[in-house]
C-alpha positions as MATLAB code, in Angstrom:
seq = 'MSRRCELSGKGVLTGHNVSHSNIKTNRRFLPNLNQVTLQSETLGRSFKFRISASAMRTVDHRGGLDAYLAKARDTELSPKALKVKRDIEKAQTAA';
ca = [
      -5.969    8.762   -9.390;
      -2.843    9.500   -7.427;
       0.306    7.429   -7.780;
       0.422    6.388   -4.132;
       0.285    2.930   -2.586;
      -2.886    2.564   -0.493;
      -1.210    0.355    2.122;
       2.401    1.498    2.457;
       2.011    5.146    1.424;
       4.861    4.854   -1.078;
       4.624    7.649   -3.673;
       6.417    9.433   -6.491;
      10.019   10.540   -5.895;
      11.968   13.073   -7.955;
      15.575   13.091   -9.066;
      17.818   13.644  -12.076;
      18.784   11.890  -15.253;
      22.544   12.376  -15.469;
      24.099   12.251  -18.927;
      27.642   11.219  -19.802;
      28.591   14.913  -19.865;
      27.069   15.301  -16.368;
      24.085   17.385  -17.540;
      21.199   16.895  -15.109;
      17.560   16.860  -16.242;
      14.602   16.320  -13.954;
      12.815   12.980  -13.832;
      10.264   11.138  -11.713;
      10.661    7.760  -10.042;
       7.199    6.132  -10.085;
       6.200    3.358   -7.663;
       5.374   -0.055   -9.128;
       1.608   -0.003   -8.493;
      -0.740   -2.901   -9.221;
      -4.497   -3.313   -8.858;
      -5.015   -6.342   -6.590;
      -7.856   -7.985   -4.690;
      -6.983   -8.980   -1.119;
      -9.090  -11.284    1.059;
      -9.861  -10.493    4.705;
     -10.272  -13.646    6.795;
     -11.949  -11.811    9.695;
     -14.580  -10.051    7.579;
     -14.918  -12.870    5.043;
     -14.846  -10.607    2.005;
     -12.384   -9.201   -0.495;
     -11.194   -5.648   -1.139;
      -9.605   -4.033   -4.194;
      -6.499   -1.955   -3.556;
      -3.889   -0.217   -5.711;
      -0.683   -1.227   -3.955;
       3.028   -1.407   -4.717;
       4.768   -4.692   -5.479;
       6.845   -4.380   -2.297;
       3.677   -3.942   -0.202;
       2.225   -7.045   -1.865;
       5.285   -9.058   -0.771;
       4.985   -7.653    2.748;
       1.287   -8.642    2.948;
       2.259  -12.203    1.991;
       5.161  -12.208    4.465;
       3.029  -11.028    7.395;
       0.306  -13.597    6.709;
      -2.468  -11.731    4.930;
      -4.339   -8.451    4.851;
      -5.584   -8.616    8.452;
      -2.099   -9.086    9.911;
      -0.642   -6.365    7.667;
      -3.257   -3.789    8.658;
      -2.894   -4.642   12.359;
       0.794   -3.626   12.231;
       0.455   -0.709    9.773;
       0.561    2.926   10.927;
      -2.642    4.884   10.394;
      -0.734    7.802    8.830;
       0.500    5.765    5.856;
      -2.841    4.085    5.049;
      -5.352    5.525    2.587;
      -8.829    6.423    3.904;
     -10.241    3.282    2.283;
      -7.618    1.035    3.907;
      -8.117    2.810    7.242;
     -11.843    2.022    7.126;
     -11.086   -1.647    6.419;
      -8.632   -1.681    9.351;
     -11.244   -0.255   11.721;
     -13.898   -2.754   10.492;
     -11.471   -5.630   11.125;
     -10.693   -4.332   14.642;
     -14.432   -4.052   15.416;
     -15.092   -7.584   14.162;
     -12.199   -9.000   16.220;
     -13.335   -7.292   19.446;
     -16.933   -8.423   18.915;
     -15.887  -12.050   18.400;
];
C-alpha cells in the first residue's frame, strides 16, 4: 500500500536530518494518513479512503465528500476516488 493520500495526492517527501555539526543524513517526511469512512449524500452510501489529516479538514470545510470531489482535479485523485467522482456526477445529471 503506497503512502499517498487518495483524495489530495499528497505523498512522501525527502530531505535531510541536520545535526549540530551540520552533517546531513537522508530522511523521509511521511504524510499523516488515516483510514476513514466518508458518506456520499448523492449516492447514499459510504466509502473507505486512506486520506491525509489535511484532506480530512478540507472535506469538512467544503461541505462533504460530494463537494470535495466536484472541485478536485482528476490528476490528484486515486483511481478509486475517480470512480466515485464519476458515479456522483452521473447520479447528479440523472436526477
